[in-house]
PDB file as gemmi writes it, atoms N, CA and C in Angstrom:
CRYST1    1.000    1.000    1.000  90.00  90.00  90.00 P 1                      
ATOM      1  N   UNK A   1      48.596  57.586  49.950  1.00  0.00           N  
ATOM      2  CA  UNK A   1      48.103  56.897  48.766  1.00  0.00           C  
ATOM      3  C   UNK A   1      48.353  55.402  48.960  1.00  0.00           C  
ATOM      4  N   UNK A   2      47.352  54.593  48.641  1.00  0.00           N  
ATOM      5  CA  UNK A   2      47.520  53.150  48.759  1.00  0.00           C  
ATOM      6  C   UNK A   2      47.819  52.545  47.375  1.00  0.00           C  
ATOM      7  N   UNK A   3      48.058  51.245  47.340  1.00  0.00           N  
ATOM      8  CA  UNK A   3      48.441  50.564  46.094  1.00  0.00           C  
ATOM      9  C   UNK A   3      47.342  50.613  45.039  1.00  0.00           C  
ATOM     10  N   UNK A   4      46.089  50.497  45.462  1.00  0.00           N  
ATOM     11  CA  UNK A   4      44.983  50.567  44.496  1.00  0.00           C  
ATOM     12  C   UNK A   4      44.942  51.921  43.797  1.00  0.00           C  
ATOM     13  N   UNK A   5      45.108  52.959  44.582  1.00  0.00           N  
ATOM     14  CA  UNK A   5      45.115  54.313  44.011  1.00  0.00           C  
ATOM     15  C   UNK A   5      46.300  54.499  43.071  1.00  0.00           C  
ATOM     16  N   UNK A   6      47.444  53.975  43.477  1.00  0.00           N  
ATOM     17  CA  UNK A   6      48.640  54.085  42.644  1.00  0.00           C  
ATOM     18  C   UNK A   6      48.477  53.286  41.360  1.00  0.00           C  
ATOM     19  N   UNK A   7      47.873  52.109  41.440  1.00  0.00           N  
ATOM     20  CA  UNK A   7      47.647  51.287  40.250  1.00  0.00           C  
ATOM     21  C   UNK A   7      46.778  52.024  39.234  1.00  0.00           C  
ATOM     22  N   UNK A   8      45.817  52.786  39.716  1.00  0.00           N  
ATOM     23  CA  UNK A   8      44.960  53.566  38.828  1.00  0.00           C  
ATOM     24  C   UNK A   8      45.740  54.662  38.097  1.00  0.00           C  
ATOM     25  N   UNK A   9      46.840  55.091  38.699  1.00  0.00           N  
ATOM     26  CA  UNK A   9      47.647  56.171  38.113  1.00  0.00           C  
ATOM     27  C   UNK A   9      48.729  55.675  37.157  1.00  0.00           C  
ATOM     28  N   UNK A  10      48.955  54.368  37.106  1.00  0.00           N  
ATOM     29  CA  UNK A  10      50.064  53.844  36.297  1.00  0.00           C  
ATOM     30  C   UNK A  10      49.986  54.293  34.835  1.00  0.00           C  
ATOM     31  N   UNK A  11      48.839  54.211  34.168  1.00  0.00           N  
ATOM     32  CA  UNK A  11      48.815  54.693  32.776  1.00  0.00           C  
ATOM     33  C   UNK A  11      49.226  56.166  32.657  1.00  0.00           C  
ATOM     34  N   UNK A  12      48.787  56.989  33.616  1.00  0.00           N  
ATOM     35  CA  UNK A  12      49.152  58.400  33.594  1.00  0.00           C  
ATOM     36  C   UNK A  12      50.630  58.601  33.927  1.00  0.00           C  
ATOM     37  N   UNK A  13      51.182  57.758  34.797  1.00  0.00           N  
ATOM     38  CA  UNK A  13      52.611  57.840  35.088  1.00  0.00           C  
ATOM     39  C   UNK A  13      53.430  57.493  33.847  1.00  0.00           C  
ATOM     40  N   UNK A  14      52.989  56.491  33.107  1.00  0.00           N  
ATOM     41  CA  UNK A  14      53.681  56.100  31.875  1.00  0.00           C  
ATOM     42  C   UNK A  14      53.577  57.222  30.837  1.00  0.00           C  
ATOM     43  N   UNK A  15      52.400  57.839  30.751  1.00  0.00           N  
ATOM     44  CA  UNK A  15      52.183  58.929  29.796  1.00  0.00           C  
ATOM     45  C   UNK A  15      52.849  60.225  30.229  1.00  0.00           C  
ATOM     46  N   UNK A  16      53.131  60.349  31.527  1.00  0.00           N  
ATOM     47  CA  UNK A  16      53.659  61.604  32.042  1.00  0.00           C  
ATOM     48  C   UNK A  16      52.573  62.651  32.217  1.00  0.00           C  
ATOM     49  N   UNK A  17      51.346  62.192  32.442  1.00  0.00           N  
ATOM     50  CA  UNK A  17      50.213  63.118  32.550  1.00  0.00           C  
ATOM     51  C   UNK A  17      49.577  63.144  33.939  1.00  0.00           C  
ATOM     52  N   UNK A  18      50.295  62.685  34.947  1.00  0.00           N  
ATOM     53  CA  UNK A  18      49.759  62.720  36.307  1.00  0.00           C  
ATOM     54  C   UNK A  18      49.722  64.178  36.760  1.00  0.00           C  
ATOM     55  N   UNK A  19      48.578  64.620  37.270  1.00  0.00           N  
ATOM     56  CA  UNK A  19      48.508  65.997  37.781  1.00  0.00           C  
ATOM     57  C   UNK A  19      49.567  66.219  38.863  1.00  0.00           C  
ATOM     58  N   UNK A  20      50.124  67.405  38.873  1.00  0.00           N  
ATOM     59  CA  UNK A  20      51.194  67.732  39.824  1.00  0.00           C  
ATOM     60  C   UNK A  20      50.779  67.467  41.261  1.00  0.00           C  
ATOM     61  N   UNK A  21      49.495  67.677  41.544  1.00  0.00           N  
ATOM     62  CA  UNK A  21      49.009  67.471  42.907  1.00  0.00           C  
ATOM     63  C   UNK A  21      49.125  66.007  43.350  1.00  0.00           C  
ATOM     64  N   UNK A  22      49.089  65.068  42.400  1.00  0.00           N  
ATOM     65  CA  UNK A  22      49.187  63.647  42.731  1.00  0.00           C  
ATOM     66  C   UNK A  22      50.578  63.078  42.501  1.00  0.00           C  
ATOM     67  N   UNK A  23      51.364  63.734  41.654  1.00  0.00           N  
ATOM     68  CA  UNK A  23      52.673  63.185  41.291  1.00  0.00           C  
ATOM     69  C   UNK A  23      53.580  63.016  42.499  1.00  0.00           C  
ATOM     70  N   UNK A  24      53.668  64.018  43.342  1.00  0.00           N  
ATOM     71  CA  UNK A  24      54.533  63.928  44.523  1.00  0.00           C  
ATOM     72  C   UNK A  24      54.100  62.789  45.431  1.00  0.00           C  
ATOM     73  N   UNK A  25      52.805  62.641  45.593  1.00  0.00           N  
ATOM     74  CA  UNK A  25      52.289  61.566  46.442  1.00  0.00           C  
ATOM     75  C   UNK A  25      52.583  60.197  45.831  1.00  0.00           C  
ATOM     76  N   UNK A  26      52.416  60.073  44.522  1.00  0.00           N  
ATOM     77  CA  UNK A  26      52.705  58.808  43.838  1.00  0.00           C  
ATOM     78  C   UNK A  26      54.188  58.474  43.942  1.00  0.00           C  
ATOM     79  N   UNK A  27      55.039  59.472  43.739  1.00  0.00           N  
ATOM     80  CA  UNK A  27      56.484  59.246  43.828  1.00  0.00           C  
ATOM     81  C   UNK A  27      56.918  58.886  45.241  1.00  0.00           C  
ATOM     82  N   UNK A  28      56.210  59.372  46.230  1.00  0.00           N  
ATOM     83  CA  UNK A  28      56.518  59.022  47.622  1.00  0.00           C  
ATOM     84  C   UNK A  28      56.056  57.605  47.949  1.00  0.00           C  
ATOM     85  N   UNK A  29      54.985  57.158  47.309  1.00  0.00           N  
ATOM     86  CA  UNK A  29      54.432  55.826  47.576  1.00  0.00           C  
ATOM     87  C   UNK A  29      55.213  54.733  46.864  1.00  0.00           C  
ATOM     88  N   UNK A  30      55.679  54.998  45.646  1.00  0.00           N  
ATOM     89  CA  UNK A  30      56.358  53.968  44.845  1.00  0.00           C  
ATOM     90  C   UNK A  30      57.504  53.260  45.562  1.00  0.00           C  
ATOM     91  N   UNK A  31      58.428  53.959  46.209  1.00  0.00           N  
ATOM     92  CA  UNK A  31      59.537  53.255  46.870  1.00  0.00           C  
ATOM     93  C   UNK A  31      59.106  52.313  47.978  1.00  0.00           C  
ATOM     94  N   UNK A  32      57.900  52.480  48.479  1.00  0.00           N  
ATOM     95  CA  UNK A  32      57.414  51.644  49.576  1.00  0.00           C  
ATOM     96  C   UNK A  32      56.777  50.342  49.103  1.00  0.00           C  
ATOM     97  N   UNK A  33      56.565  50.200  47.794  1.00  0.00           N  
ATOM     98  CA  UNK A  33      55.839  49.026  47.296  1.00  0.00           C  
ATOM     99  C   UNK A  33      56.535  48.414  46.076  1.00  0.00           C  
ATOM    100  N   UNK A  34      57.245  47.318  46.273  1.00  0.00           N  
ATOM    101  CA  UNK A  34      57.908  46.656  45.138  1.00  0.00           C  
ATOM    102  C   UNK A  34      56.935  46.188  44.064  1.00  0.00           C  
ATOM    103  N   UNK A  35      55.717  45.779  44.447  1.00  0.00           N  
ATOM    104  CA  UNK A  35      54.729  45.336  43.461  1.00  0.00           C  
ATOM    105  C   UNK A  35      54.319  46.491  42.546  1.00  0.00           C  
ATOM    106  N   UNK A  36      54.097  47.650  43.122  1.00  0.00           N  
ATOM    107  CA  UNK A  36      53.734  48.822  42.318  1.00  0.00           C  
ATOM    108  C   UNK A  36      54.900  49.226  41.416  1.00  0.00           C  
ATOM    109  N   UNK A  37      56.107  49.152  41.933  1.00  0.00           N  
ATOM    110  CA  UNK A  37      57.284  49.462  41.123  1.00  0.00           C  
ATOM    111  C   UNK A  37      57.367  48.520  39.929  1.00  0.00           C  
ATOM    112  N   UNK A  38      57.115  47.230  40.182  1.00  0.00           N  
ATOM    113  CA  UNK A  38      57.173  46.230  39.114  1.00  0.00           C  
ATOM    114  C   UNK A  38      56.087  46.488  38.070  1.00  0.00           C  
ATOM    115  N   UNK A  39      54.875  46.797  38.524  1.00  0.00           N  
ATOM    116  CA  UNK A  39      53.782  47.076  37.583  1.00  0.00           C  
ATOM    117  C   UNK A  39      54.093  48.292  36.715  1.00  0.00           C  
ATOM    118  N   UNK A  40      54.667  49.319  37.306  1.00  0.00           N  
ATOM    119  CA  UNK A  40      55.041  50.510  36.543  1.00  0.00           C  
ATOM    120  C   UNK A  40      56.146  50.175  35.541  1.00  0.00           C  
ATOM    121  N   UNK A  41      57.129  49.393  35.969  1.00  0.00           N  
ATOM    122  CA  UNK A  41      58.214  49.004  35.059  1.00  0.00           C  
ATOM    123  C   UNK A  41      57.683  48.185  33.883  1.00  0.00           C  
ATOM    124  N   UNK A  42      56.774  47.278  34.151  1.00  0.00           N  
ATOM    125  CA  UNK A  42      56.177  46.457  33.088  1.00  0.00           C  
ATOM    126  C   UNK A  42      55.387  47.347  32.132  1.00  0.00           C  
ATOM    127  N   UNK A  43      54.599  48.253  32.670  1.00  0.00           N  
ATOM    128  CA  UNK A  43      53.807  49.153  31.824  1.00  0.00           C  
ATOM    129  C   UNK A  43      54.720  49.993  30.936  1.00  0.00           C  
ATOM    130  N   UNK A  44      55.834  50.439  31.476  1.00  0.00           N  
ATOM    131  CA  UNK A  44      56.786  51.226  30.679  1.00  0.00           C  
ATOM    132  C   UNK A  44      57.447  50.365  29.608  1.00  0.00           C  
ATOM    133  N   UNK A  45      57.756  49.112  29.934  1.00  0.00           N  
ATOM    134  CA  UNK A  45      58.356  48.210  28.942  1.00  0.00           C  
ATOM    135  C   UNK A  45      57.382  47.911  27.814  1.00  0.00           C  
ATOM    136  N   UNK A  46      56.144  47.637  28.158  1.00  0.00           N  
ATOM    137  CA  UNK A  46      55.132  47.354  27.132  1.00  0.00           C  
ATOM    138  C   UNK A  46      54.970  48.568  26.232  1.00  0.00           C  
ATOM    139  N   UNK A  47      54.892  49.748  26.816  1.00  0.00           N  
ATOM    140  CA  UNK A  47      54.762  50.972  26.022  1.00  0.00           C  
ATOM    141  C   UNK A  47      55.959  51.128  25.079  1.00  0.00           C  
ATOM    142  N   UNK A  48      57.165  50.890  25.593  1.00  0.00           N  
ATOM    143  CA  UNK A  48      58.366  51.025  24.759  1.00  0.00           C  
ATOM    144  C   UNK A  48      58.346  50.041  23.594  1.00  0.00           C  
ATOM    145  N   UNK A  49      57.921  48.815  23.863  1.00  0.00           N  
ATOM    146  CA  UNK A  49      57.845  47.801  22.802  1.00  0.00           C  
ATOM    147  C   UNK A  49      56.835  48.219  21.743  1.00  0.00           C  
ATOM    148  N   UNK A  50      55.672  48.664  22.180  1.00  0.00           N  
ATOM    149  CA  UNK A  50      54.637  49.065  21.226  1.00  0.00           C  
ATOM    150  C   UNK A  50      55.054  50.287  20.423  1.00  0.00           C  
ATOM    151  N   UNK A  51      55.709  51.246  21.057  1.00  0.00           N  
ATOM    152  CA  UNK A  51      56.186  52.424  20.324  1.00  0.00           C  
ATOM    153  C   UNK A  51      57.240  52.041  19.299  1.00  0.00           C  
ATOM    154  N   UNK A  52      58.112  51.114  19.672  1.00  0.00           N  
ATOM    155  CA  UNK A  52      59.143  50.655  18.740  1.00  0.00           C  
ATOM    156  C   UNK A  52      58.523  49.920  17.554  1.00  0.00           C  
ATOM    157  N   UNK A  53      57.537  49.087  17.814  1.00  0.00           N  
ATOM    158  CA  UNK A  53      56.855  48.382  16.732  1.00  0.00           C  
ATOM    159  C   UNK A  53      56.140  49.367  15.807  1.00  0.00           C  
ATOM    160  N   UNK A  54      55.485  50.351  16.388  1.00  0.00           N  
ATOM    161  CA  UNK A  54      54.780  51.336  15.573  1.00  0.00           C  
ATOM    162  C   UNK A  54      55.751  52.194  14.768  1.00  0.00           C  
ATOM    163  N   UNK A  55      56.907  52.494  15.331  1.00  0.00           N  
ATOM    164  CA  UNK A  55      57.896  53.287  14.609  1.00  0.00           C  
ATOM    165  C   UNK A  55      58.432  52.516  13.406  1.00  0.00           C  
ATOM    166  N   UNK A  56      58.549  51.214  13.544  1.00  0.00           N  
ATOM    167  CA  UNK A  56      59.052  50.380  12.457  1.00  0.00           C  
ATOM    168  C   UNK A  56      57.996  49.999  11.427  1.00  0.00           C  
ATOM    169  N   UNK A  57      56.744  50.208  11.768  1.00  0.00           N  
ATOM    170  CA  UNK A  57      55.631  49.832  10.883  1.00  0.00           C  
ATOM    171  C   UNK A  57      54.605  50.961  10.886  1.00  0.00           C  
ATOM    172  N   UNK A  58      54.807  51.934  10.003  1.00  0.00           N  
ATOM    173  CA  UNK A  58      53.923  53.105   9.997  1.00  0.00           C  
ATOM    174  C   UNK A  58      52.481  52.748   9.658  1.00  0.00           C  
ATOM    175  N   UNK A  59      52.264  51.599   9.016  1.00  0.00           N  
ATOM    176  CA  UNK A  59      50.897  51.201   8.676  1.00  0.00           C  
ATOM    177  C   UNK A  59      50.206  50.445   9.814  1.00  0.00           C  
ATOM    178  N   UNK A  60      50.880  50.294  10.932  1.00  0.00           N  
ATOM    179  CA  UNK A  60      50.320  49.595  12.085  1.00  0.00           C  
ATOM    180  C   UNK A  60      49.447  50.554  12.895  1.00  0.00           C  
ATOM    181  N   UNK A  61      48.202  50.171  13.064  1.00  0.00           N  
ATOM    182  CA  UNK A  61      47.274  50.957  13.872  1.00  0.00           C  
ATOM    183  C   UNK A  61      46.690  50.035  14.934  1.00  0.00           C  
ATOM    184  N   UNK A  62      47.105  50.248  16.170  1.00  0.00           N  
ATOM    185  CA  UNK A  62      46.625  49.414  17.258  1.00  0.00           C  
ATOM    186  C   UNK A  62      45.218  49.846  17.660  1.00  0.00           C  
ATOM    187  N   UNK A  63      44.361  48.886  17.919  1.00  0.00           N  
ATOM    188  CA  UNK A  63      42.994  49.231  18.335  1.00  0.00           C  
ATOM    189  C   UNK A  63      42.997  49.944  19.689  1.00  0.00           C  
ATOM    190  N   UNK A  64      41.979  50.726  19.926  1.00  0.00           N  
ATOM    191  CA  UNK A  64      41.835  51.417  21.212  1.00  0.00           C  
ATOM    192  C   UNK A  64      41.832  50.385  22.338  1.00  0.00           C  
ATOM    193  N   UNK A  65      42.560  50.677  23.378  1.00  0.00           N  
ATOM    194  CA  UNK A  65      42.602  49.792  24.538  1.00  0.00           C  
ATOM    195  C   UNK A  65      43.538  48.608  24.403  1.00  0.00           C  
ATOM    196  N   UNK A  66      44.268  48.496  23.280  1.00  0.00           N  
ATOM    197  CA  UNK A  66      45.143  47.350  23.044  1.00  0.00           C  
ATOM    198  C   UNK A  66      46.215  47.245  24.134  1.00  0.00           C  
ATOM    199  N   UNK A  67      46.855  48.357  24.438  1.00  0.00           N  
ATOM    200  CA  UNK A  67      47.923  48.346  25.438  1.00  0.00           C  
ATOM    201  C   UNK A  67      47.390  47.905  26.799  1.00  0.00           C  
ATOM    202  N   UNK A  68      46.231  48.393  27.176  1.00  0.00           N  
ATOM    203  CA  UNK A  68      45.629  48.003  28.458  1.00  0.00           C  
ATOM    204  C   UNK A  68      45.313  46.510  28.484  1.00  0.00           C  
ATOM    205  N   UNK A  69      44.842  45.974  27.338  1.00  0.00           N  
ATOM    206  CA  UNK A  69      44.544  44.536  27.279  1.00  0.00           C  
ATOM    207  C   UNK A  69      45.822  43.710  27.371  1.00  0.00           C  
ATOM    208  N   UNK A  70      46.900  44.172  26.749  1.00  0.00           N  
ATOM    209  CA  UNK A  70      48.180  43.457  26.843  1.00  0.00           C  
ATOM    210  C   UNK A  70      48.646  43.437  28.293  1.00  0.00           C  
ATOM    211  N   UNK A  71      48.580  44.573  28.954  1.00  0.00           N  
ATOM    212  CA  UNK A  71      48.997  44.639  30.361  1.00  0.00           C  
ATOM    213  C   UNK A  71      48.134  43.743  31.247  1.00  0.00           C  
ATOM    214  N   UNK A  72      46.841  43.701  30.979  1.00  0.00           N  
ATOM    215  CA  UNK A  72      45.949  42.841  31.757  1.00  0.00           C  
ATOM    216  C   UNK A  72      46.312  41.370  31.550  1.00  0.00           C  
ATOM    217  N   UNK A  73      46.637  40.991  30.309  1.00  0.00           N  
ATOM    218  CA  UNK A  73      47.032  39.606  30.024  1.00  0.00           C  
ATOM    219  C   UNK A  73      48.333  39.250  30.729  1.00  0.00           C  
ATOM    220  N   UNK A  74      49.296  40.155  30.690  1.00  0.00           N  
ATOM    221  CA  UNK A  74      50.573  39.909  31.369  1.00  0.00           C  
ATOM    222  C   UNK A  74      50.328  39.715  32.853  1.00  0.00           C  
ATOM    223  N   UNK A  75      49.517  40.577  33.425  1.00  0.00           N  
ATOM    224  CA  UNK A  75      49.239  40.478  34.856  1.00  0.00           C  
ATOM    225  C   UNK A  75      48.488  39.200  35.195  1.00  0.00           C  
ATOM    226  N   UNK A  76      47.550  38.796  34.350  1.00  0.00           N  
ATOM    227  CA  UNK A  76      46.751  37.602  34.606  1.00  0.00           C  
ATOM    228  C   UNK A  76      47.558  36.315  34.441  1.00  0.00           C  
ATOM    229  N   UNK A  77      48.491  36.294  33.506  1.00  0.00           N  
ATOM    230  CA  UNK A  77      49.203  35.060  33.194  1.00  0.00           C  
ATOM    231  C   UNK A  77      50.498  34.876  33.958  1.00  0.00           C  
ATOM    232  N   UNK A  78      51.068  35.958  34.416  1.00  0.00           N  
ATOM    233  CA  UNK A  78      52.379  35.866  35.060  1.00  0.00           C  
ATOM    234  C   UNK A  78      52.428  36.782  36.266  1.00  0.00           C  
ATOM    235  N   UNK A  79      53.355  36.495  37.115  1.00  0.00           N  
ATOM    236  CA  UNK A  79      53.549  37.403  38.242  1.00  0.00           C  
ATOM    237  C   UNK A  79      54.215  38.680  37.767  1.00  0.00           C  
ATOM    238  N   UNK A  80      54.751  38.675  36.565  1.00  0.00           N  
ATOM    239  CA  UNK A  80      55.420  39.856  36.035  1.00  0.00           C  
ATOM    240  C   UNK A  80      56.913  39.815  36.252  1.00  0.00           C  
ATOM    241  N   UNK A  81      57.370  38.996  37.165  1.00  0.00           N  
ATOM    242  CA  UNK A  81      58.802  38.944  37.431  1.00  0.00           C  
ATOM    243  C   UNK A  81      59.576  38.473  36.210  1.00  0.00           C  
ATOM    244  N   UNK A  82      59.015  37.520  35.468  1.00  0.00           N  
ATOM    245  CA  UNK A  82      59.701  37.003  34.291  1.00  0.00           C  
ATOM    246  C   UNK A  82      59.866  38.083  33.223  1.00  0.00           C  
ATOM    247  N   UNK A  83      58.893  38.973  33.121  1.00  0.00           N  
ATOM    248  CA  UNK A  83      58.923  39.995  32.087  1.00  0.00           C  
ATOM    249  C   UNK A  83      60.071  40.964  32.301  1.00  0.00           C  
ATOM    250  N   UNK A  84      60.399  41.243  33.538  1.00  0.00           N  
ATOM    251  CA  UNK A  84      61.459  42.197  33.804  1.00  0.00           C  
ATOM    252  C   UNK A  84      62.828  41.664  33.421  1.00  0.00           C  
ATOM    253  N   UNK A  85      62.991  40.368  33.394  1.00  0.00           N  
ATOM    254  CA  UNK A  85      64.251  39.765  32.975  1.00  0.00           C  
ATOM    255  C   UNK A  85      64.202  39.597  31.466  1.00  0.00           C  
ATOM    256  N   UNK A  86      64.772  40.549  30.736  1.00  0.00           N  
ATOM    257  CA  UNK A  86      64.664  40.544  29.284  1.00  0.00           C  
ATOM    258  C   UNK A  86      65.326  39.337  28.638  1.00  0.00           C  
ATOM    259  N   UNK A  87      66.156  38.620  29.370  1.00  0.00           N  
ATOM    260  CA  UNK A  87      66.803  37.443  28.799  1.00  0.00           C  
ATOM    261  C   UNK A  87      66.013  36.164  29.066  1.00  0.00           C  
ATOM    262  N   UNK A  88      64.923  36.271  29.795  1.00  0.00           N  
ATOM    263  CA  UNK A  88      64.213  35.061  30.185  1.00  0.00           C  
ATOM    264  C   UNK A  88      63.446  34.441  29.021  1.00  0.00           C  
ATOM    265  N   UNK A  89      63.249  33.146  29.114  1.00  0.00           N  
ATOM    266  CA  UNK A  89      62.499  32.393  28.109  1.00  0.00           C  
ATOM    267  C   UNK A  89      61.045  32.871  28.059  1.00  0.00           C  
ATOM    268  N   UNK A  90      60.473  33.165  29.215  1.00  0.00           N  
ATOM    269  CA  UNK A  90      59.082  33.614  29.272  1.00  0.00           C  
ATOM    270  C   UNK A  90      58.906  34.914  28.506  1.00  0.00           C  
ATOM    271  N   UNK A  91      59.830  35.854  28.685  1.00  0.00           N  
ATOM    272  CA  UNK A  91      59.724  37.115  27.957  1.00  0.00           C  
ATOM    273  C   UNK A  91      59.856  36.877  26.463  1.00  0.00           C  
ATOM    274  N   UNK A  92      60.778  36.006  26.070  1.00  0.00           N  
ATOM    275  CA  UNK A  92      60.956  35.718  24.641  1.00  0.00           C  
ATOM    276  C   UNK A  92      59.683  35.121  24.048  1.00  0.00           C  
ATOM    277  N   UNK A  93      59.054  34.193  24.753  1.00  0.00           N  
ATOM    278  CA  UNK A  93      57.817  33.593  24.264  1.00  0.00           C  
ATOM    279  C   UNK A  93      56.703  34.629  24.186  1.00  0.00           C  
ATOM    280  N   UNK A  94      56.614  35.474  25.195  1.00  0.00           N  
ATOM    281  CA  UNK A  94      55.604  36.520  25.195  1.00  0.00           C  
ATOM    282  C   UNK A  94      55.820  37.475  24.027  1.00  0.00           C  
ATOM    283  N   UNK A  95      57.075  37.826  23.764  1.00  0.00           N  
ATOM    284  CA  UNK A  95      57.377  38.736  22.671  1.00  0.00           C  
ATOM    285  C   UNK A  95      57.028  38.112  21.321  1.00  0.00           C  
ATOM    286  N   UNK A  96      57.273  36.815  21.167  1.00  0.00           N  
ATOM    287  CA  UNK A  96      56.889  36.127  19.922  1.00  0.00           C  
ATOM    288  C   UNK A  96      55.375  36.183  19.752  1.00  0.00           C  
ATOM    289  N   UNK A  97      54.629  35.922  20.824  1.00  0.00           N  
ATOM    290  CA  UNK A  97      53.164  35.989  20.738  1.00  0.00           C  
ATOM    291  C   UNK A  97      52.702  37.394  20.371  1.00  0.00           C  
ATOM    292  N   UNK A  98      53.307  38.399  20.979  1.00  0.00           N  
ATOM    293  CA  UNK A  98      52.936  39.773  20.677  1.00  0.00           C  
ATOM    294  C   UNK A  98      53.268  40.117  19.229  1.00  0.00           C  
ATOM    295  N   UNK A  99      54.428  39.693  18.767  1.00  0.00           N  
ATOM    296  CA  UNK A  99      54.825  39.954  17.382  1.00  0.00           C  
ATOM    297  C   UNK A  99      53.867  39.282  16.407  1.00  0.00           C  
ATOM    298  N   UNK A 100      53.461  38.069  16.704  1.00  0.00           N  
ATOM    299  CA  UNK A 100      52.490  37.391  15.841  1.00  0.00           C  
ATOM    300  C   UNK A 100      51.155  38.131  15.820  1.00  0.00           C  
ATOM    301  N   UNK A 101      50.755  38.637  16.987  1.00  0.00           N  
ATOM    302  CA  UNK A 101      49.523  39.402  17.052  1.00  0.00           C  
ATOM    303  C   UNK A 101      49.645  40.679  16.226  1.00  0.00           C  
ATOM    304  N   UNK A 102      50.758  41.357  16.362  1.00  0.00           N  
ATOM    305  CA  UNK A 102      50.983  42.581  15.584  1.00  0.00           C  
ATOM    306  C   UNK A 102      51.008  42.245  14.100  1.00  0.00           C  
ATOM    307  N   UNK A 103      51.658  41.155  13.728  1.00  0.00           N  
ATOM    308  CA  UNK A 103      51.677  40.729  12.334  1.00  0.00           C  
ATOM    309  C   UNK A 103      50.277  40.470  11.819  1.00  0.00           C  
ATOM    310  N   UNK A 104      49.427  39.926  12.660  1.00  0.00           N  
ATOM    311  CA  UNK A 104      48.040  39.693  12.277  1.00  0.00           C  
ATOM    312  C   UNK A 104      47.285  40.989  12.044  1.00  0.00           C  
ATOM    313  N   UNK A 105      47.651  42.026  12.784  1.00  0.00           N  
ATOM    314  CA  UNK A 105      47.022  43.325  12.569  1.00  0.00           C  
ATOM    315  C   UNK A 105      47.483  43.944  11.253  1.00  0.00           C  
ATOM    316  N   UNK A 106      48.751  43.676  10.891  1.00  0.00           N  
ATOM    317  CA  UNK A 106      49.291  44.219   9.641  1.00  0.00           C  
ATOM    318  C   UNK A 106      48.770  43.450   8.438  1.00  0.00           C  
ATOM    319  N   UNK A 107      48.674  42.131   8.579  1.00  0.00           N  
ATOM    320  CA  UNK A 107      48.266  41.247   7.488  1.00  0.00           C  
ATOM    321  C   UNK A 107      47.200  40.294   8.015  1.00  0.00           C  
ATOM    322  N   UNK A 108      45.955  40.742   8.122  1.00  0.00           N  
ATOM    323  CA  UNK A 108      44.898  39.930   8.744  1.00  0.00           C  
ATOM    324  C   UNK A 108      44.720  38.543   8.136  1.00  0.00           C  
ATOM    325  N   UNK A 109      44.893  38.373   6.839  1.00  0.00           N  
ATOM    326  CA  UNK A 109      44.689  37.063   6.226  1.00  0.00           C  
ATOM    327  C   UNK A 109      45.718  36.061   6.728  1.00  0.00           C  
ATOM    328  N   UNK A 110      46.947  36.500   6.955  1.00  0.00           N  
ATOM    329  CA  UNK A 110      47.977  35.572   7.416  1.00  0.00           C  
ATOM    330  C   UNK A 110      47.716  35.126   8.849  1.00  0.00           C  
ATOM    331  N   UNK A 111      47.099  35.970   9.661  1.00  0.00           N  
ATOM    332  CA  UNK A 111      46.792  35.602  11.044  1.00  0.00           C  
ATOM    333  C   UNK A 111      45.694  34.556  11.101  1.00  0.00           C  
ATOM    334  N   UNK A 112      44.846  34.531  10.071  1.00  0.00           N  
ATOM    335  CA  UNK A 112      43.755  33.559  10.043  1.00  0.00           C  
ATOM    336  C   UNK A 112      44.164  32.263   9.355  1.00  0.00           C  
ATOM    337  N   UNK A 113      45.414  32.215   8.907  1.00  0.00           N  
ATOM    338  CA  UNK A 113      45.885  31.007   8.248  1.00  0.00           C  
ATOM    339  C   UNK A 113      45.560  31.018   6.766  1.00  0.00           C  
ATOM    340  N   UNK A 114      44.978  32.091   6.301  1.00  0.00           N  
ATOM    341  CA  UNK A 114      44.630  32.198   4.883  1.00  0.00           C  
ATOM    342  C   UNK A 114      45.820  32.655   4.065  1.00  0.00           C  
ATOM    343  N   UNK A 115      45.675  32.595   2.780  1.00  0.00           N  
ATOM    344  CA  UNK A 115      46.742  33.084   1.925  1.00  0.00           C  
ATOM    345  C   UNK A 115      46.206  34.232   1.100  1.00  0.00           C  
ATOM    346  N   UNK A 116      47.088  35.140   0.806  1.00  0.00           N  
ATOM    347  CA  UNK A 116      46.674  36.277   0.021  1.00  0.00           C  
ATOM    348  C   UNK A 116      46.777  35.907  -1.447  1.00  0.00           C  
ATOM    349  N   UNK A 117      45.801  36.309  -2.244  1.00  0.00           N  
ATOM    350  CA  UNK A 117      45.830  35.973  -3.676  1.00  0.00           C  
ATOM    351  C   UNK A 117      47.038  36.578  -4.352  1.00  0.00           C  
ATOM    352  N   UNK A 118      47.629  35.792  -5.217  1.00  0.00           N  
ATOM    353  CA  UNK A 118      48.790  36.240  -5.973  1.00  0.00           C  
ATOM    354  C   UNK A 118      48.323  36.707  -7.353  1.00  0.00           C  
ATOM    355  N   UNK A 119      48.737  37.883  -7.763  1.00  0.00           N  
ATOM    356  CA  UNK A 119      48.326  38.358  -9.084  1.00  0.00           C  
ATOM    357  C   UNK A 119      48.840  37.430 -10.186  1.00  0.00           C  
ATOM    358  N   UNK A 120      47.992  37.180 -11.145  1.00  0.00           N  
ATOM    359  CA  UNK A 120      48.397  36.369 -12.294  1.00  0.00           C  
ATOM    360  C   UNK A 120      48.327  34.879 -12.057  1.00  0.00           C  
ATOM    361  N   UNK A 121      47.871  34.441 -10.878  1.00  0.00           N  
ATOM    362  CA  UNK A 121      47.763  33.006 -10.587  1.00  0.00           C  
ATOM    363  C   UNK A 121      46.312  32.627 -10.471  1.00  0.00           C  
ATOM    364  N   UNK A 122      45.974  31.444 -10.949  1.00  0.00           N  
ATOM    365  CA  UNK A 122      44.585  30.991 -10.885  1.00  0.00           C  
ATOM    366  C   UNK A 122      44.388  30.052  -9.748  1.00  0.00           C  
TER     367      UNK A 122                                                      
END                                                                             
């Protein structure tokens, strides 16, 4: 299995839905490629963050493909090394951006800079 094939399996590895026929091959390939290991670790971290946010906000409904778009943005903007260091400034800034985005999904008017009408006020 090469890195491209393994990259295609990362969502299934995170979900735990890789067919048994491919799992052994993927597990044998991972130790040979630090980049693939890093991508899998990042995907697992993003999933954990999103699950934690959803657990804390039952009214939060992420759009289809949201997690994949977040991972694509992380990959496009950073080498990913900063994300693995949970104490890094880059991770903190990324988390603030993600939290603001999630807040916008919960309260769309606040994300647009608008204010929500207050009852009893003119």
